[in-house]
N, C-alpha and C positions, 0 to 999 in steps of 0.2 A: 704735281708739285705742291698743290694745296694740302693734300693728305699727308705728305712728307713733313711739312711745317707743323701740321696739326699733331702729328705723332711726336715731334720734337718737343712741342709745348706740353703735351701730356706727360712725356718722360720727365721734363723739368718739374712739373707740378707734383708728379708722384715722388720724385726725389726729395723735393722740399717738404712734402707731407711726411715722408718717412723720417727725414732729418728732424722735423719738429717733434714727432713721436719719440724718437731716440733721445733728444735733449730732455723732453719731459720725463721720460723714464729715468734717465741719469739723475735729473734733479730730485726726483722722488726717492731714488736710492740714497742720495746724499742726505736727505732729510731723515731717512730711517736710521742712518748711522751717525747722526749728529750726537755730539758729546755734551754732557751736562757737566758744569763745573761748580763745585762748592767753593764759595768765597770764604776766605779766612774770616774769623770773627773780628769785630772791631776791638781795638785795644784802647781806644780813647772814647771819651764821652764829651759832649759839649760842656765847656766850662760854665759854671753857674754865673748868672748875672742878669741884669735887666734886659729883657728882650730875648731871652733864651727860648721862650715858647715860639716866638716868630722865627728865630733862626733854625728851629727844629724842622721847619718846612724844607730847608736846604738838604736835610739828610734823606729826602726822598731820592735824591740823585747822588749826593756826596756823603761819603763816610766821615764821621768826626775825625778819623785819622787824617783825612785829606786836609782839613783845616789846621790841624796841629802841625803839619809839616810845612805850612806856608810861612814865608818870612814876614816879619812885622811890616805892614804897609799902612800908608796914611789913608785918611778918610776918602780922598778923591779916588783912590784905587778901589777901595771896597765898594763905594757907591757905584762906580762904573762896572764892577764885576757883577753886582746884584742886578743892575739894569740890563747888562748883557745877557745874563742867564734868562731873564724874562723875555727880552725882545728877540734875541737871536736863537735861543734854544728852547723857548716855549715853557720855561719853568712855571709851574702852577702856583705862582706867588701873586697875591693881590697887590696892586701898585701902592695901596695905602700901607703896606707893610715894609716897603723899601727902606724908609728912614729908620724904622725900629730894628730891622736886620742890620743895616749899616751901622747904627749906633752900637749894637751888640758886638759886631765884628771889630769895630775900632776899639771898643773898651776892652775886649778880651784877647784879640789877636792882632791889634793894630800897633802902629808905630807911635811911640810916645812923642807928641809934637811939643816943641818949645812954644812959649807964649808968642815969640816973634813969628814963628812959622804958622801958628794957629790963627794969628790975626790976619794973615794974607787972604 
């Protein structure tokens, strides 16, 4: 009886070892056939303005085209977005650049706020 159980265990071990090898080979084959994609060239550049050098850090992950397609948003939105990129996605932006980037985004891509709205 003991040897029968031992043989079953050995068969299961052999099966899973073979399965692991097969999965590894299949994964390696997929890597060999991975496709590379050429991204289209950017059609936009960052608009000139104070803080454009700081905002250029954003282009490590985002195309200037991406900014150009965003609707005009207020300061609270842009500051929250910059902060989210740093805290949630690990953007390599020094925290002392958040205000400079936010100022740039508001001035060049932001929603024009009225005096009443800006005072709040």
